[in-house]
C-alpha positions in Angstrom: 223.9 134.3 268.4 223.6 138.1 268.7 224.7 140.3 271.6 223.9 144.0 271.2 222.3 146.9 273.0 218.8 145.7 272.3 219.5 142.1 273.5 221.1 143.2 276.8 218.6 145.9 277.6 215.7 143.6 277.0 217.3 141.0 279.2 217.9 143.6 282.0 214.2 144.7 281.7 212.7 141.2 281.8 215.0 139.5 284.3 216.0 142.4 286.7 213.3 145.0 286.3 215.4 147.7 284.7 213.7 150.6 282.9 214.9 152.5 279.8 215.2 156.2 279.9 216.4 158.8 277.3 219.2 161.3 277.7 220.5 163.9 275.2 224.1 164.7 274.3 224.2 168.5 274.8 227.1 168.9 272.3 225.1 167.5 269.3 221.5 167.0 270.4 221.6 163.2 269.9 219.2 161.0 271.8 220.6 158.1 273.6 219.3 155.4 275.9 220.2 154.3 279.4 219.0 151.2 281.3 218.4 152.0 285.0 217.7 149.9 288.1 216.3 151.9 291.1 216.9 150.5 294.6 217.2 151.7 298.1 221.0 151.8 297.6 220.7 154.1 294.6 220.7 153.8 290.8 222.6 151.2 288.7 223.0 152.6 285.1 224.0 150.9 281.9 224.9 152.6 278.6 226.3 151.4 275.3 229.0 153.3 273.3 231.7 152.9 270.7 235.4 153.6 271.2 234.9 156.8 269.2 232.2 158.3 271.5 232.6 156.5 274.8 233.9 159.7 276.6 231.2 161.9 275.1 228.3 159.6 276.0 229.8 158.7 279.3 230.0 162.2 280.5 226.5 163.1 279.3 225.0 160.0 280.9 226.9 160.9 284.2 225.4 164.5 284.1 222.0 162.9 283.5 222.3 160.8 286.6 223.7 163.6 288.7 220.5 165.5 288.2 218.5 162.7 289.8 220.0 163.5 293.1 220.7 159.9 294.2 223.7 157.7 294.7 224.5 156.0 291.4 226.9 153.7 289.6 227.3 154.2 285.9 228.6 151.4 283.7 229.6 151.8 280.0 229.6 148.8 277.7 232.1 149.8 275.1 231.9 148.0 271.7 235.6 147.6 270.9 238.3 145.3 269.5 241.1 143.3 271.1 243.8 145.7 270.1 242.0 148.9 270.9 243.3 151.4 273.5 241.5 151.0 276.8 241.3 154.0 279.2 240.0 154.5 282.7 237.3 157.1 283.4 236.3 159.1 286.4 232.6 159.1 285.3 231.9 155.4 284.7 233.1 151.8 284.9 234.1 150.3 281.6 233.4 147.0 280.1 235.0 146.4 276.7 233.2 144.0 274.5 234.2 142.5 271.2 230.9 142.1 269.4 232.4 140.4 266.3 234.0 137.6 268.4 231.4 137.7 271.2 234.1 138.2 273.8 234.6 140.4 276.9 237.9 142.0 276.5 238.3 143.6 279.9 236.2 145.2 282.6 236.5 147.5 285.7 235.6 146.6 289.3 231.8 147.3 289.5 231.0 145.6 286.2 230.8 142.1 287.6 227.0 142.1 287.3 227.2 142.9 283.6 229.8 140.2 283.1 227.4 137.7 284.5 224.5 139.1 282.3 226.6 138.9 279.1 227.9 135.4 280.0 224.3 134.2 280.6 223.2 135.6 277.2 226.1 134.0 275.5 225.1 130.6 276.9 221.3 131.0 276.5 218.8 130.8 273.8 217.7 134.4 274.6 220.5 135.7 272.3 219.4 133.5 269.4 217.2 134.8 266.7 214.1 132.6 266.8 212.2 134.2 263.9 212.8 137.0 261.4 209.1 138.0 261.8 208.1 140.6 264.3 204.5 141.7 265.1 203.9 145.2 263.9 203.8 148.0 266.5 200.5 149.4 267.9 200.2 152.4 265.6 201.4 150.5 262.6 198.8 147.8 263.2 196.1 150.4 263.4 197.3 152.1 260.1 197.5 148.8 258.3 194.1 147.8 259.5 192.5 151.0 258.3 194.2 150.6 254.9 193.0 147.1 254.5 189.4 148.0 255.6 189.2 150.8 253.1 190.6 148.4 250.4 187.9 145.9 251.2 185.3 148.6 250.8 186.7 149.6 247.5 186.7 146.0 246.3 183.1 145.5 247.3 182.2 148.7 245.4 184.3 148.0 242.4 183.8 144.3 242.1 187.5 143.8 241.3 190.5 143.4 243.7 193.2 143.4 241.0 192.4 146.8 239.6 190.0 149.1 241.3 188.1 151.3 238.8 188.8 155.1 238.9 185.1 155.9 239.5 185.2 154.0 242.8 188.4 155.6 243.9 187.0 159.1 243.1 183.9 158.4 245.1 186.0 157.2 248.1 188.3 160.3 248.1 191.1 160.0 245.6 193.2 163.1 244.9 191.3 164.9 242.1 192.6 168.4 241.5 189.4 170.0 240.2 187.4 168.6 243.1 190.0 169.9 245.6 189.8 173.3 243.8 186.0 173.2 244.6 186.7 172.8 248.3 187.0 169.1 248.8 190.2 169.4 250.8 189.6 166.2 252.7 190.9 164.4 249.6 194.4 165.4 250.6 193.9 162.9 253.5 191.5 160.3 252.2 193.8 159.6 249.2 196.3 158.3 251.6 194.2 155.3 252.5 193.1 154.2 249.0 194.9 151.8 246.7 194.5 151.0 243.1 194.8 147.2 243.5 195.9 144.3 245.7 199.6 144.5 244.6 199.6 148.3 245.3 198.2 147.6 248.8 200.6 144.7 249.5 203.7 146.6 248.6 202.8 149.6 250.6 201.7 147.7 253.7 204.9 145.7 253.7 206.9 149.0 253.5 204.7 150.4 256.3 205.3 147.3 258.4 209.1 147.5 257.9 209.5 151.2 258.6 206.7 151.8 261.0 208.2 149.6 263.8 211.4 151.6 263.6 209.8 155.0 263.6 207.4 154.2 266.5 210.1 152.7 268.6 212.4 155.8 268.2 209.9 158.7 268.0 207.0 157.4 270.0 203.4 156.8 269.1 202.2 160.5 268.9 205.2 161.7 267.0 204.9 158.7 264.6 201.3 159.6 263.8 202.3 163.3 263.3 205.1 162.2 260.9 202.8 159.9 259.0 199.9 162.3 258.5 202.0 165.4 258.0 204.1 163.6 255.4 201.0 162.2 253.7 199.3 165.6 253.5 202.4 167.3 252.2 202.7 164.5 249.6 199.1 164.9 248.5 199.5 168.7 248.4 202.7 168.5 246.4 201.0 166.2 243.9 198.1 168.6 243.7 200.4 171.5 242.8 202.6 169.6 240.3 200.6 166.8 238.9 197.1 166.9 237.2 196.6 163.2 237.5 194.3 161.3 239.8 196.3 159.9 242.7 195.9 157.4 245.5 198.1 155.5 247.9 200.0 155.5 251.2 203.3 155.9 249.4 203.8 159.5 250.2 203.3 158.9 254.0 205.7 155.9 253.7 208.3 158.1 252.0 207.8 160.4 255.0 208.8 157.5 257.3 211.9 157.0 255.1 212.7 160.6 255.7 212.3 160.2 259.5 214.7 157.2 259.3 217.2 159.3 257.4 217.1 161.9 260.2 217.5 159.2 262.8 220.5 157.7 260.9 222.2 161.1 260.8 221.4 162.1 264.4 222.5 158.7 265.8 225.4 157.9 263.5 227.9 157.7 266.4 225.8 155.2 268.2 224.4 152.9 265.4 227.1 153.5 262.8 226.9 154.9 259.3 225.7 151.6 257.6 222.1 152.3 258.7 222.2 155.7 256.9 223.5 154.2 253.7 220.9 151.4 253.9 218.1 153.9 254.1 219.6 156.1 251.4 219.9 153.2 249.1 216.2 152.3 249.6 215.2 155.9 248.8 217.3 156.0 245.6 216.0 152.6 244.6 212.4 153.8 245.0 213.1 157.0 243.1 214.6 154.9 240.2 211.6 152.6 240.2 209.2 155.6 240.2 210.9 157.3 237.3 211.1 154.1 235.2 207.5 152.9 236.0 204.4 154.5 234.5 201.6 155.8 236.5 203.7 156.5 239.6 203.1 159.8 241.4 206.8 160.8 241.8 205.8 164.3 242.9 203.8 162.8 245.7 206.8 160.6 246.7 209.2 163.5 246.7 206.8 165.7 248.7 206.3 162.9 251.3 210.1 162.4 251.7 210.8 166.1 252.2 207.8 166.4 254.5 209.0 163.5 256.6 212.5 165.0 256.9 211.2 168.4 257.9 208.7 167.3 260.5 211.2 164.8 262.0 213.8 167.6 262.3 211.2 169.8 264.0 210.0 167.1 266.4 213.6 166.2 267.2 214.4 169.8 268.0 211.3 170.1 270.2 212.2 167.0 272.1 215.7 168.3 272.8 214.2 171.6 274.0 211.8 169.8 276.2 214.6 167.8 277.8 
């Protein structure tokens, strides 16, 4: 049984017609989410916070709703513990929830609706994990499909799906430095969709599936594509500058998605905790170690993709904040 922000927000959307909107914390630029229900009486808003940032998020969510010019009630579900200090606020109604013990600790007048929602979730199958498998997001599905299609073409041309011959990869657009020197710059992109064999493809597509859903959900479809392609191109260009070897694979773009997840983990550490950051960082270091210890791995491409992903994600995050 699992009760968290995602579970409750999904329940509010499906059962009560809530919508999810974004607001930014002006003090640090972090993006956060608020569930809203619009009615003739006004707006009913719900946010999630921790004991450590409840005042900061609550005040910024309050300011966000003020700008809408309508009557509203803001409710803050605060992830807390039984022995924590509970405080009243002039900006929101508080509901303190112990996530570890799945227990409502206390709540203010005005949070009765949320008490009913959480109680329903605790007693329903909606809060149970039915399957660990989730369908890939829209953009991820398209990217995986393109990679698989290109691989099928390379298999048909090569006659071997275990190890695609170099000649076929070169014909289809592998990164070949002398050819790029002659003006075939398209290879900086086409190399991203080629793979040297079935295992190469499977490992990369699993990584793309795992990271792509997170990046698309947080950054959106357009930004996801920008991160993917910019990271992939920077990866190919870094490899072109520093490695004379022929190179193929989506790994550079995928390392860019890892970079985007690192930026997310740092920006959202107060809301999602530090564990996500350490999880992503451990994956990065593990892949670096594997790359160094395994022959025929384009480590320069991986490094370029990671740095490219971090830089473009920082830029996009800054632009989104300025837009807001």
